[in-house]
N, C-alpha and C positions, 0 to 999 in steps of 0.2 A: 626472630619475630618480625623484623622490619621487612626483611625480604618476603616473607610470607604474606604479610599485609599488602606488600606492593603488588605480589602475584594475584591476591584476591581483588584488589583494585582494578587490575588489568582485565579481569573477566567481567566488568561491568560497564554498561552503557546507561547514562542518565539523561533525562530531561531537567530543564531547569525553568524558573520563572522569570520573566523580564527579558530585555533586550541588550543587556550587557552582562559580562561575566560577574556572577556574584562571589564576594569572598569566600564562601564555603566551596563553591565549585573551583575556585583556583587552588584552594588547599588540596581538594581531591585530586586534581591534576598533578599536583607536586606529588602526590602519593602514588602516582602511576596509573590513574584512572584510564581506562581502555578506550571510552569513546563518549561522546555527547550526541544526543539526538534533539534536533530542534523541531519545533511545532510552530503552528501559524501564530500563536502569541509572542513568539521570540523574535519575528520578522516584521519590520515596518515596511522596508522596500529592499531593492536590490543593493543599493550602496550600503546601508546598514547592515544587511546579511554579510556582504563582503567584508567589512570591518570586523564583525563579530567573529566570523571564520578565522580572520588573520589573527585576532587576539587570541583565539583559543589555541590555534596552531603555535602561536609564539610562546605559549605557556608550558607546551611539552608536547610529547609524541601521542597526541589524542586524536582519534578519528572523528570527524564531523559527518553525522548521518542526517538524512531527510527523507520524508516520503514524498518524492515526486512521480505519481504514477500517469500524470496527465488527465484530463476530463475532471472527474468530480474530486480528486485527492491532489491537492497541492499545498506547499508551504510558502515557497517564494511568491505566489500570486494569489494568495488566499482572499486578497481585497478586491481583485479585478477579474479573477477567474483564470484557470490555465489557458495559455495560448496554444496548447498541444491536444490534440484530440485523445480521449482515454481508450483503454483497451477495448471496450465493446465496440467503439465505433471502428478502430482498426481491424478487429475481427470481422465486422460486418463487411468493410471494404475488402479485407482478405487479399491484401497485397503486402506480401513480406518486404519488399523494397520499401514500400512506404513506411511500414513499422520500423524498419532498420533506420531510415532517414529521421524519423520523429524521435526515436530514442537517442540517435547521434546528435540531434540539436539539442535535446535535453541535457546530454551529457556534457556537450561542449560548454554550455550555459553554465552548469553546476559546477564543472571544473574551474571555470573563471571565478565564480563566486567563492569557491574553497570547499565545496562538499566533496568528501571523499567516497562516501557509500550512499547509493540511493536504494532505499527500501522498496525495490521494484526490480523486475515486474511481478505481477499477481499471475501465477500460473496455476490457480484453483480452477476446475472446470466447474461452471456454474450449472450443476446438473438438477438442481432444485430451485424451481422459479420463485419460491417463496423464501429464499434465503435472504435474511435480514441485514447482511453486512458485506457480502460478495457482490452478487448483482452484476451491474455494468462495470465493475472493476476487473471483471473476468474478459478474456477475449471471446468466450462464448461457451457454449454446452457441448461441444465436440472436443475429445481429448485430442485428435490430431490437429485441429485448427489451434488449440491452445498451445500445443508442442511448437508447431512451426513459427507461431508469432512470438512466443516465449524466447525461443532461440534468437530469432532476429532481433528482438529487443535487447537482449543481454549482449549480442554482438555488436549492435549500435551503440549502446552505452559504454560499454568498456573499450570499444575503440576510441571513444573520446577521452578515455582515462579516468573514468569514475567507474569504481566497483560496483556491480549489479548484486542485489540480494532478492534472490526468487522466493516467493512466499505463497501459501503457508504450508510446509511440508507436514504430512503427505497429502493434504488437500483439505479445504474449508468450504467447498463448493457445495456439498450435499448435506448442509447442516440447516436445521429450522431455528437455531438458536445463536445468537450473537455472542462469541466468547468474551467480548468486552463486558457482558451482563451475567453470564452464567456459563456452565461447563456443557458444551454439546457432546453428543454421541452420534457417530455414524456406524450403524449395526450391519453394513453391507459385507457379504463374504469376501475373502482375500482375492479371489479371481476378479471380482468387480474393481476392487481397490486399485489392484495392479493396472488393469487395462484402462480404467478411467481416470483414476486420481494420480497415481504415481508416474505413469507414462509421460507426462509433461515435464515432471522433475528429472527424469532420466535425459530427456531432450536438452534442458538447459545445462545439466552436467556434461553433456556431450559438447555443448557451445562453450564451455570453459568458465560458467559462471563462478564467480569468487566467493560468494557467500549465499546461504540458504537460511531462511527463517522458519521456525517451527510453528505449528499450529496447537493451541489449546484445545484439542479435540480427543475424545476418546474413541479408539477404533478396536472394540472388543475381539475382532477376528485376529488382531495381533497382540493386544495387550489391554489391561483393564486400566491402566494408567493413561493420562493424556499424552499425546505424542512428545510434547515438551519434555516430559519427564521419563520417557520409555527408552531403556538401553536397547531393546529389541527393534523399535523403529529407526532410532538413530544409528544403529548398528546396520540395519538394512541400507541406509542412505550411504554409509561409509563403505560397507563390504560389497554389498550387490550392486549399487549404483556407481561406485568408485569415486565418492566426492571426498576430496581431501581439503577443501577450503574451510572457511570459517562458518560454523554453525551458530547463529544467532537466535535467542528466544523472542517470541513475542513479548509484549510487556507483561511482566509479572505481577504488576497492580491491575491488570484485568481480572474481573471477578472470578473467572474460570480457574485462576491460581490463587489470588488473593483470599478468596472466600473459602477455599478448601484446604491446601496445605500452608499457605501464608507465603510472604515475600522471602523470608530467609531459608526456610524449608525448601521452598520452590527453587530457590538458586542452586542449594545443594544437590538436590535431586536431578536438576537439569544438567549440571556440570558433570555429575557422576555419570550420568546417562550418556554424555558425549557433547554437550554444548560448550561453545569456547566463550561466548559473550552472553550475559543475561541482561535483559532491559528493564529498566524501572523508571519511575518519576515520570508518568504520562499525565500531564495536566488536564486531561479528559476526565479526570476522577477528582474534581476540586475538593469534594468532601472529606477526602483523606490525603490531600497533596501535601507532601513535605519530602522533597526529593533527598535532602541531605539526611534526614533522620531513616528514610527507607534505604538510602544508600549504605548508612551506617549498619543497619539491621542485615542486610544482605553480606556486607564485607566481614562483619563479626562472625556471621553464620558460616560462611566459607572457612574463616580462620579455625574455628572451633571444630568443625568437621574434619579438618586435616589434622588438627592436634589430637582428636578422638579417635582417629583411624577410620572414620566413615567415608572420608574422601582422600583417595591417594594424592598425595602432593604432586606426584607426576602428571596428574590430570590437568592441573592449573600450569604446570610448565609447558605442557603440549598446547594448551590453549595459547600461552604466550608465544610460543614459536609460530603458531599459525597466524597470530596478529602481526608477528614481525615480517613473516613473509608477505601478508597483505600490505604491510607499509612499504616494504621493499618494491612490490610491483606498482603501488601508487606513484613511486619516485620515478618511475620510467616514462619516457616520452609517449604519448598517445600514438597509436598505430594507424588510427582511422581518420577520416576527414568528415566534418559536417558540411552537407551540401545545401541545406534549406529543406523545408517540408512542402514548398508550392502549395497547391490547393486541396491538400488531403482532407481537411475537415469539410470543405465543400463537397468533395466527392463522397465523403461518408454519410452526409445528412441527405436524406432522399424524402421525396414527396409523391403522393397520389392524389389525383382530383384537383379542384380550384382552391388553392391555398392562399391566394393572394388576398389581403384585406388593407383597405387603406387606413381606416381609423379603428383598430380592434378593441373590442371590450374584452379585457383579459381576465380569465377565471382560473386561479390557481388552487388545484384541489389539495395542494399540501401534502403532508405526510410527515412521518417521523423524521427528526434531524439525526443523520448517522453520526457517531462519534468519530469515525475515521475521516468523514467527508465534509461534515457540516451541512448547511442549507444549500442544497444543489441545484434549485431552480432561480435563484435570484438574478443571475446574469441575464438570462433570456428574459425573464418577467421585467427587469428594469428597462432592457433595450424596447420592449413592447410597449411599456407604459409611457415611454417618452412620446410615442405617437398614439396614445389611446384616444378613443372617441366613441361614435355611436354606431359603428360598423358591426360587421359580424362578430360573433363570440370566438374567441380562440381559447381553448381549454388547455391547461398545461397538466399533465399527468404523467405519472411514473410506475405506480405499484399495481400489481395484479388485482388486489382488493379494491381497486378504484375503477375496474372495468365495468361493473354493473352500473355506477354512477354515469361513466361516459356514454354507456348504451342508451341511458335514459336521456341524456342531454341531447344526443344526435337524433334519437327518435323524435323528441319535441322540437327540434331545429335542425333539420337536415344540412343546412348550409353552414353548421358549426365546423370550425377548424380544430382538429385534436392534434397538439403537439406531444408526443410520446417519447419521453426520455428514458424508458426502463429497458429491460430485457426484450428479446425477441418474442412477441406474441403476437395474436391475431386481434389487432386494434379495431374497435368498431367505428364506422363512419366512412364516408365517401371522400372526405377531405382531411388527409393526414399527413403530418410531417414526423418523421422518424429521425431523433438525434443520437440514439444508442448512448446515452449519458449527458452530463452536463459539463460546465466549464465554459470559458470565453469564446474558444475556437468553434466549438459546434453551436453555441447560442448566436454568435454573430452569423454563421452560415444559415441558421434557422431564421433569424430575423431577415436576413437578405430575401429568402424565399417568400416569407409571409408579406414583408412590406414592399416588395416589388423591385429591390435591387438585383435581384437574380431571377432568372425564369428557368 
């Protein structure tokens, strides 16, 4: 029983509250916990994060994971914004050497901090401009573009000694629904899914990606079950794409799973389908957040499923073996070299018309705060408001549903400057800055354009 419970623990990645290792988490690591994923609320600064990772590693053979995508999504830099341009900015620049360099720099920094697995890159093709959760987290809307940059990102990151985890297989870019909040369905035929969504995953597998994260999305052309729970889709990943690394589920406390099959059954079904690690304990859902309780539910469910014959014990053993392979890879010396990223952000941020404003009036059109990314405009807003005055209006906008309001504003005041941080669309106005996402790197580049430090 002890060995079985240890194997069940090894198949789980959990989040936790606070900036130090709580007692319950220390006990779970003693029981063989597979991994810990930290979030923004776990990180105060880089020194504290380094100490936290060292403490976690000292307690057992546990993987430390983090979402560092650059741009909008960061954990290490949530207070000041990511110093790295995000995927959409890199896709717009379309320089795979720049993408490699950014990922290599991110990887070198994460390895120094003690992060083992970066839950990136996002290789979803953002084919739906109304997508509420991917958007500028994607390299773009063209499968070949996403494939090229996804592979470059994987190579740069893993060359620095941090395992990449490409997400969200087989694709979350064509959904109208955020799987944090409900269960999405993509009803396209198999041919479209293969050519558009699955092709970038084939590219990152070819680049040697160590981990792949599943999508809580239903693809009826393949299966009526979400991909996370689908033996057919995870079988496609293993058998057709040839991936033999670690399959990690997206968080099971996302409502796409939690409100349908639940945490425990979701864990059993996903491991039975072929997943090696199940993620729980996401503090993005504070109304139900009790990571230790959730972890207990998942471990108990996995143990019972093996005892009842619903889940072959060999499946947990196979998952543990893949985890051991990943741990052995992480122990090797990095093969790549970080060379710095130069002016990548400045090259990615572009403008048309007269965008220089001495004392801007800042109008932020706002929008929903994304669970994965948080408030994405605050870095640029803060920079501009430091120089605010009675000059021309600078409008900050991101979402397609804001375009009619932008059109009205520029019709009333043609000298208005529009800063667009969303996906590639036809932005109204003569004076426009395109940042292709948020974060400190592109915010500073945009502020330099507007305030006159860069021409």
